[in-house]
C-alpha positions as CSV (number, residue, x, y, z in Angstrom):
1,M,-12.5,10.5,-3.0
2,T,-13.4,8.1,-5.8
3,T,-10.3,6.7,-7.4
4,H,-11.6,4.2,-9.9
5,T,-13.6,4.4,-13.1
6,A,-17.3,3.6,-13.3
7,A,-16.6,0.9,-15.9
8,A,-14.0,-0.8,-13.7
9,D,-16.4,-0.7,-10.8
10,I,-19.2,-2.3,-12.8
11,T,-16.8,-5.0,-14.1
12,E,-15.6,-5.8,-10.5
13,T,-19.1,-5.9,-9.2
14,K,-20.0,-8.6,-11.7
15,Q,-16.9,-10.5,-10.8
16,L,-17.8,-10.3,-7.1
17,A,-21.3,-11.5,-7.7
18,A,-19.9,-14.7,-9.3
19,L,-17.6,-15.5,-6.4
20,S,-18.3,-17.2,-3.1
21,P,-17.9,-15.2,0.1
22,P,-14.2,-14.4,0.7
23,Q,-12.2,-16.5,3.1
24,I,-10.5,-15.0,6.1
25,K,-7.8,-16.7,8.1
26,I,-6.2,-15.3,11.3
27,F,-3.0,-16.7,12.9
28,H,-1.5,-15.9,16.2
29,G,2.3,-15.9,16.2
30,D,5.4,-14.5,14.5
31,C,5.1,-14.4,10.7
32,Q,8.6,-15.8,10.5
33,S,7.4,-19.1,11.8
34,V,3.6,-19.0,10.9
35,T,4.1,-18.2,7.2
36,P,6.0,-21.2,6.0
37,R,4.0,-23.5,8.3
38,S,0.5,-22.2,7.3
39,I,0.8,-20.6,3.9
40,D,1.6,-22.4,0.6
41,A,4.6,-21.2,-1.3
42,G,3.7,-18.8,-4.1
43,S,0.0,-18.6,-3.1
44,I,-0.2,-15.0,-2.0
45,D,-1.0,-12.3,-4.6
46,L,-0.5,-9.2,-2.5
47,I,1.2,-8.4,0.9
48,V,0.1,-5.1,2.5
49,T,1.5,-4.4,5.9
50,S,2.7,-1.8,8.3
51,P,5.3,-3.4,10.7
52,P,6.6,-1.7,13.9
53,Y,8.4,1.5,13.1
54,A,11.4,0.3,15.1
55,D,10.7,0.9,18.8
56,Q,8.5,4.0,18.3
57,R,5.6,2.4,20.1
58,R,7.4,0.0,22.4
59,S,5.0,0.7,25.2
60,N,2.2,-0.9,23.0
61,Y,3.8,-3.8,21.4
62,G,7.5,-3.8,22.1
63,G,9.6,-3.0,19.1
64,I,13.1,-3.3,17.7
65,H,15.9,-0.8,18.2
66,P,16.6,1.0,14.9
67,D,20.2,-0.2,14.8
68,K,18.9,-3.9,14.8
69,Y,15.9,-3.3,12.6
70,V,17.3,-4.6,9.3
71,E,18.7,-7.7,11.0
72,W,15.3,-8.4,12.5
73,F,13.3,-7.8,9.4
74,L,15.3,-9.8,6.7
75,P,14.4,-13.3,8.0
76,R,10.7,-12.4,7.9
77,A,11.1,-10.9,4.5
78,E,12.6,-14.1,3.3
79,V,9.6,-16.2,4.2
80,L,7.2,-13.6,2.8
81,R,9.1,-13.7,-0.5
82,A,8.6,-17.5,-0.6
83,A,4.9,-17.1,0.0
84,L,4.4,-14.4,-2.7
85,S,3.2,-15.4,-6.2
86,P,5.7,-14.6,-9.1
87,T,3.1,-12.0,-10.2
88,G,2.5,-10.7,-6.7
89,S,3.5,-7.4,-5.0
90,F,4.6,-6.4,-1.5
91,I,3.5,-3.0,-0.1
92,L,5.5,-1.9,3.0
93,N,4.1,1.1,4.9
94,I,7.0,2.4,7.0
95,K,8.5,5.6,8.2
96,E,11.8,6.5,9.7
97,K,11.8,7.7,13.4
98,V,13.9,10.5,14.8
99,V,16.8,9.5,17.0
100,D,18.8,12.1,18.9
101,G,17.5,14.9,16.8
102,E,18.0,13.3,13.3
103,R,16.2,10.8,11.1
104,H,17.6,7.3,11.5
105,T,18.5,5.5,8.2
106,Y,17.0,2.1,9.0
107,V,14.4,2.4,6.3
108,L,17.0,3.3,3.7
109,D,19.2,0.5,4.9
110,L,16.3,-1.9,4.7
111,I,15.6,-1.0,1.1
112,Q,19.1,-1.8,0.1
113,A,19.1,-5.0,2.1
114,L,15.9,-6.2,0.6
115,R,17.3,-5.6,-2.9
116,E,20.3,-7.7,-2.0
117,Q,17.9,-10.4,-0.7
118,G,16.4,-10.6,-4.2
119,W,13.4,-8.2,-4.0
120,R,12.9,-5.7,-6.8
121,W,12.2,-2.2,-5.5
122,V,9.6,-1.2,-8.1
123,D,8.4,2.2,-6.8
124,E,7.7,4.3,-3.7
125,Y,4.2,5.8,-3.0
126,C,3.8,8.7,-0.7
127,W,0.8,8.7,1.7
128,H,-0.1,12.4,2.4
129,K,-2.0,12.4,5.7
130,K,-4.4,15.2,5.2
131,N,-5.4,15.5,8.9
132,S,-2.0,15.2,10.6
133,Y,-2.1,16.8,14.0
134,P,-0.3,20.0,14.9
135,G,3.0,20.0,16.7
136,K,6.1,21.9,17.5
137,W,9.7,20.8,17.5
138,P,12.9,22.8,17.7
139,N,14.5,21.5,14.5
140,R,11.7,20.0,12.2
141,F,8.0,20.3,11.3
142,R,5.1,17.8,11.9
143,D,5.1,14.6,9.9
144,S,2.3,14.6,7.3
145,W,3.4,11.8,5.0
146,E,4.6,8.2,5.1
147,R,6.4,5.8,2.8
148,L,4.6,3.0,1.0
149,L,7.4,0.9,-0.6
150,H,6.4,-1.3,-3.5
151,F,8.5,-4.5,-3.9
152,A,8.0,-7.5,-6.2
153,V,9.9,-10.7,-7.0
154,S,9.8,-10.3,-10.8
155,K,9.3,-7.6,-13.5
156,N,6.0,-9.2,-14.6
157,F,3.8,-8.4,-11.5
158,K,0.0,-8.0,-11.8
159,M,-1.1,-4.3,-12.0
160,R,-4.7,-3.2,-12.7
161,Q,-4.1,0.5,-13.4
162,E,-7.6,1.1,-14.7
163,S,-9.1,0.2,-11.3
164,V,-7.7,3.3,-9.6
165,M,-8.1,6.0,-12.3
166,V,-9.3,9.4,-11.3
167,P,-11.6,11.9,-13.0
168,T,-9.7,14.1,-15.5
169,G,-11.2,17.3,-14.1
170,D,-13.0,20.3,-15.4
171,W,-9.9,21.9,-16.8
172,K,-10.3,19.8,-19.9
173,N,-13.5,21.6,-20.9
174,A,-11.8,24.9,-21.7
175,R,-8.2,23.6,-22.4
176,L,-9.2,21.1,-25.1
177,R,-11.9,23.2,-26.9
178,N,-9.5,24.9,-29.3
179,L,-6.2,23.0,-29.8
180,S,-3.2,24.7,-31.4
181,A,-0.9,23.1,-34.0
182,T,1.6,22.1,-31.3
183,D,-1.2,20.5,-29.3
184,Q,-1.8,18.0,-32.1
185,V,1.8,16.6,-32.0
186,R,4.3,15.6,-29.4
187,D,5.6,19.0,-28.4
188,L,9.0,18.7,-26.8
189,S,9.8,20.8,-23.8
190,K,11.4,24.2,-24.6
191,A,13.8,23.7,-21.7
192,G,15.4,20.8,-23.5
193,N,14.9,18.4,-20.7
194,G,13.6,15.5,-22.8
195,F,10.0,15.8,-21.7
196,G,7.2,16.2,-24.2
197,K,3.4,16.2,-24.4
198,R,0.6,15.8,-26.8
199,I,-2.5,17.6,-25.5
200,A,-4.7,16.1,-28.2
201,N,-4.3,12.7,-26.4
202,W,-6.6,14.0,-23.7
203,V,-9.6,14.7,-26.0
204,G,-12.5,12.5,-25.0
205,R,-10.9,11.2,-21.8
206,E,-13.0,11.3,-18.7
207,Y,-10.4,9.5,-16.5
208,A,-6.6,9.7,-16.0
209,Y,-4.0,7.6,-14.2
210,P,-3.3,8.9,-10.7
211,T,0.0,10.0,-9.3
212,N,2.0,8.1,-6.8
213,V,0.9,10.5,-4.0
214,L,-2.1,9.3,-2.1
215,H,-4.1,12.0,-0.3
216,M,-5.9,10.2,2.5
217,S,-6.9,11.1,6.1
218,T,-5.6,9.0,9.0
219,E,-7.9,6.8,11.0
220,C,-9.8,9.0,13.4
221,G,-11.8,6.5,15.3
222,Y,-9.9,4.2,17.7
223,K,-9.8,0.7,16.4
224,G,-8.2,-0.9,19.5
225,H,-4.8,-0.4,18.0
226,P,-2.5,2.7,18.4
227,A,-1.5,2.9,14.7
228,A,-4.3,1.6,12.6
229,F,-4.3,2.9,9.1
230,P,-7.5,3.9,7.2
231,V,-9.4,1.1,5.3
232,A,-9.0,3.2,2.1
233,L,-5.3,2.8,2.1
234,P,-5.0,-1.0,1.7
235,Q,-8.1,-0.9,-0.5
236,W,-6.3,1.3,-3.0
237,F,-3.5,-1.2,-3.4
238,I,-5.8,-4.2,-3.3
239,R,-7.7,-2.7,-6.3
240,L,-4.4,-2.0,-8.0
241,F,-2.6,-5.2,-7.6
242,T,-5.2,-8.0,-7.3
243,D,-8.4,-9.4,-8.8
244,P,-11.5,-10.6,-6.9
245,G,-10.8,-14.0,-5.4
246,D,-7.0,-13.4,-5.0
247,W,-5.2,-13.8,-1.6
248,V,-4.0,-10.8,0.4
249,L,-1.7,-11.2,3.4
250,D,-0.9,-8.9,6.3
251,P,1.9,-10.4,8.4
252,F,1.8,-7.6,11.0
253,A,-2.1,-7.4,10.9
254,G,-2.7,-5.4,14.1
255,S,-6.4,-4.5,14.2
256,G,-7.1,-6.2,10.9
257,T,-7.7,-3.2,8.7
258,T,-6.2,-5.0,5.7
259,L,-8.5,-8.0,6.2
260,V,-11.5,-5.7,6.4
261,A,-10.5,-4.0,3.2
262,A,-9.8,-7.2,1.3
263,S,-13.1,-8.7,2.4
264,Q,-15.1,-5.7,1.3
265,L,-13.5,-6.1,-2.2
266,G,-14.1,-9.8,-2.5
267,R,-10.5,-10.9,-1.9
268,N,-9.5,-13.7,0.4
269,S,-7.2,-12.6,3.3
270,I,-4.8,-13.8,5.9
271,G,-3.8,-11.9,9.0
272,I,-0.9,-12.7,11.4
273,D,0.0,-11.0,14.6
274,T,2.2,-11.8,17.6
275,L,-0.3,-10.5,20.2
276,E,-3.4,-12.6,21.0
277,E,-5.4,-9.5,21.9
278,Y,-5.0,-8.2,18.3
279,C,-6.0,-11.5,16.9
280,D,-9.2,-11.4,19.0
281,L,-9.7,-7.8,17.8
282,M,-9.5,-8.9,14.2
283,R,-12.1,-11.5,14.7
284,E,-14.4,-9.0,16.3
285,R,-14.0,-6.6,13.4
286,I,-14.6,-9.3,10.8
287,V,-17.8,-10.4,12.6
288,E,-19.0,-6.8,12.7
């Protein structure tokens, strides 16, 4: 699905043509120690990452017990905050796991702990996984969405909303042909809930701002990692929160999908992972 305007695409293509090939750096180690040693403070424009969902995949790369997750994550978040630019953003893809038949609260606890650490919780995006696999459980249905939490260090973060606009749709052809009197003004909701609309504002508009629900399929092909997300997911946020030539960091880089996405859009990138085999995998994907 195309999610950016033609004009924005042309502008970005011109910007990319004027830049040298993007830089890509891969570090083996824990981001808690690698980040302050290898990345300059305030130099990162966007962090996009999907850390371990507690110990949900402990057979692949270990994991952290849900009760200890916040304690484990906070020191790493502190060094990431120091590396992030004052106008930068941090996108955290994460989902609560089920423990003993109920959702654990470690994600909710982490949000509050990050706010106390100094992060601003700007928004929450929902990734609707269009092709989630079938399943059956006695007390719940299959998971078909994940959280994408947006944090920043200041109110004045960079946001290029025009880069992810979507087509308005064919509905406008009939709806905007004959506008009523109330369509010409800000018409307040009859329910008295404070909401209002002015239909005339849509006349002549070919694109609209998207919602905070992203409808994307999961990664179908095996990328050498059990939980690789699709390239389109980090690309959407890279378009939204960076410019060509900016630096993107994934501190739990896994198979390197964020690096691939950043490189394709002309952004410089850094990937960090604790497993040497994933660092090798990243290098292979970048070469390909």
